[in-house]
Every structure is written in C-alpha cells, then in structure tokens.
N, C-alpha and C positions, 0 to 999 in steps of 0.2 A: 504494500500500500504506500509506503514511503517513497518508493521509486516512481510512482505515478503522480506524486504531489506537485513537482515542477510543471508537468504538462497540464494538469488541472488548473493550477494557479495561473498559467499563461492564458488559458482559454477564457478566464474570467475577464481579461483585459483586451483581447483582440480576437478577430477571426482571421483565418488564413486566406490569403489572396493568391495571385499567380506567382510563378517562379520567373526570375529574371537572370539571364546570363549576361554579365556586364564585362566588357573589355575596356581597359584604360590604355591608351596608345600614345606614345611619344613619337612624333614625326621628326625625322632628322632635318637639320637646318637646310633650307632652300628646296625642300621636297614636298611642301604642303600641297602645291598644285598637282604634283604627280600622284600623291596619295589620294586626294579627293577625286581625281579623275579615275583612278583605279576603283575606288569605292562605288562611284557612280556607274561605271561601265560593267563591273563584274559582281560586286557584292550586292548592290541594290536589286538587280534582276533576280539573283538567287534568293534573296530574302523575300522579295515580292512574290515569287513562285511558292515559297514555303507558306507564306501567309494565305495565298489563294487556295492552296491545297489543304489548309487547316492544320498544318504541322506546327505553326506558331500563331500566336494571337496578334502580335504587333511588334514593332521595333522602333527604336529612336536612335538618333545620332546627335551627340552634343559636341559643340566646339567650346572649349574652355577659354574664357576671356581674361582670366587672371593667372599669373604665374607666381607660385610660392617659392620655387627654387628652379634652377636650371634642369633638375631631374624630374620636374613635374610632367604630367600628361597633357596632351593637346586635344585629343579626340576621344570620346566615349561612344562605344557602340553597345546598345542594350537590346536584347531580344527577349520577348515575353512569351512564356509557355503557360498554358492553362493550369497545369499542376505538374508534380513530379512524374506522374504516369505518362504524361504527354512526351516525356523525354525517352521513354522506352523505344528501342529500335531506331533511335535517331541517327545512328551512324549509317545504317543501310538506306534509310530514307534520304539522308543528305547526299550519299554517294550517287543515288539514282538521279536526284535533281542536279547535282554537280555535272554529271555526264550529259544531261539534257541541256543545261544552260551554258556550261563552259566547254563542252565537247570532249569530256573524258578526264581521266586521271592525269595524263601527261600535261595538258594545258593548265590544269589546276596546280600541279607541282611547279610549273614554270612561273605562274602568277605568284605563288607563295614565295618562290626564290627572289623574284623581283621586289616583293614587299619587304623581305628581310633587309634589303639594301637601303630602303627608304624609311622604315619605321621599326619601332621596338614595342612589343607588348609589355607594359609595365605590370599589369595585373589582370587576371581573369577570374571573376568571382561568380558564384551562384548564390542568389539572394531570394529570400521568401518575402514577398510583399505582405504586409499585414494591414488590417483595418481596425483601428481602435474602436472599442465599444463606447 
C-alpha cells in the first residue's frame, strides 16, 4: 500500500495528458539557414505525414530568442503523442514513412550525416504533459 501512495497522491493534483518528445538543438554558427531549410524540406513533410496518419497528434518548432550561454540551444522540436501506447511500434512505422517521404534508408542516412555537420542535439527528452486539477 505504501508503494502506491506517491501515485495516488499525484493523481489528486493532476490528470495525465499527452506525451511529448522534445529535442533541444544547437545550430553551428553560420548554418541556421541551412538547418531551417533542411527542417522545412525533409522533417516537416515527414512529421506532417505522421500527423495525417494519426501516428502523432501534433508538433511544434520553437526558435529560442535568448541566449544564456554560448552552449545554449537554438531550436526546439517537440512532437506530441496521445499517450505512451501510441509510441508502441514507432520504429517500424517511422521507417515505413521514412522510405515513403525520403526515398529509403540511404537518403535518410545521408541527410543525418549532413545534419551532424551543421547542428548538435543538446538534449532529447520524453515528457508527460499534465493538467492541474
């Protein structure tokens, strides 16, 4: 019974909402235009197709307007899933859409390699949205 106490206590304060996969990205100097072009031409169509097929609920892209340090992030990409169960089988679904949108594994790997040259992923987090009661 004591093991369940934290979960019961938390449910008193909030209800669970969707799950968010959030990536914080630092773009290398002089490459912001290159990176935004890459997001617009390859990531956006892929995410839009995931949304259309009901794999994800929504997505957001944020541009950070303040810098707290030179190591800070520049762009945040957040993808919303209905719940944890919506992430089951995500790899297979993602590969199918990757092949459809990007033309297969090789073009996707080439794109990933180009991105390594212009950006760094600072953090990739999985977060539970909650709604306070």
